[in-house]
C-alpha positions in Angstrom: -8.6 -23.0 13.8 -5.9 -25.0 12.0 -3.0 -23.4 10.1 -4.1 -24.9 6.7 -7.6 -23.6 7.1 -6.3 -20.1 7.9 -3.9 -20.2 5.0 -6.6 -21.4 2.6 -8.8 -18.5 3.6 -5.9 -16.0 3.2 -5.0 -17.4 -0.3 -8.6 -16.9 -1.3 -8.3 -13.3 -0.1 -5.1 -12.8 -2.0 -6.7 -14.2 -5.1 -9.5 -11.8 -4.9 -7.1 -8.8 -4.4 -5.1 -9.9 -7.4 -8.3 -10.2 -9.6 -9.3 -6.7 -8.5 -5.9 -5.4 -9.4 -5.9 -7.0 -12.8 -9.4 -5.6 -13.6 -8.3 -2.2 -12.4 -5.3 -2.3 -14.8 -2.5 -2.4 -12.2 0.8 -3.5 -13.8 1.7 -7.2 -13.3 5.0 -6.4 -11.5 3.2 -4.4 -8.7 0.6 -7.2 -8.4 3.2 -9.8 -7.8 5.1 -7.6 -5.3 1.8 -7.1 -3.5 1.0 -10.8 -3.6 4.3 -11.8 -2.1 4.0 -9.2 0.6 0.4 -10.3 1.5 1.5 -14.0 1.5 4.3 -13.1 4.0 1.8 -11.2 6.2 -0.6 -14.2 5.9 2.1 -16.7 7.0 3.1 -14.6 9.9 -0.5 -14.0 11.1 -1.5 -17.7 10.6 1.5 -18.9 12.7 0.8 -16.4 15.4 -2.9 -17.2 15.6 -2.7 -21.0 15.4 0.4 -21.4 17.5 -0.2 -23.7 20.6 0.1 -21.8 23.8 3.1 -22.8 26.0 1.9 -24.8 29.1 2.3 -22.9 32.4 5.5 -23.6 34.3 4.8 -25.3 37.6 6.0 -23.3 40.7 8.0 -25.1 43.3 
């Protein structure tokens, strides 16, 4: 899976969480803090899941 596709899915997830928080009446400051934290988690997990594996080192 590509990094862009993974991040697109995670952004849709964050948008859904933000929408639910707005409907629930959560203050905007807390929504923004949560969104930034989720975005950081999304970037970290996308990089770790889509990173190419290092090729094996040939033995002599």
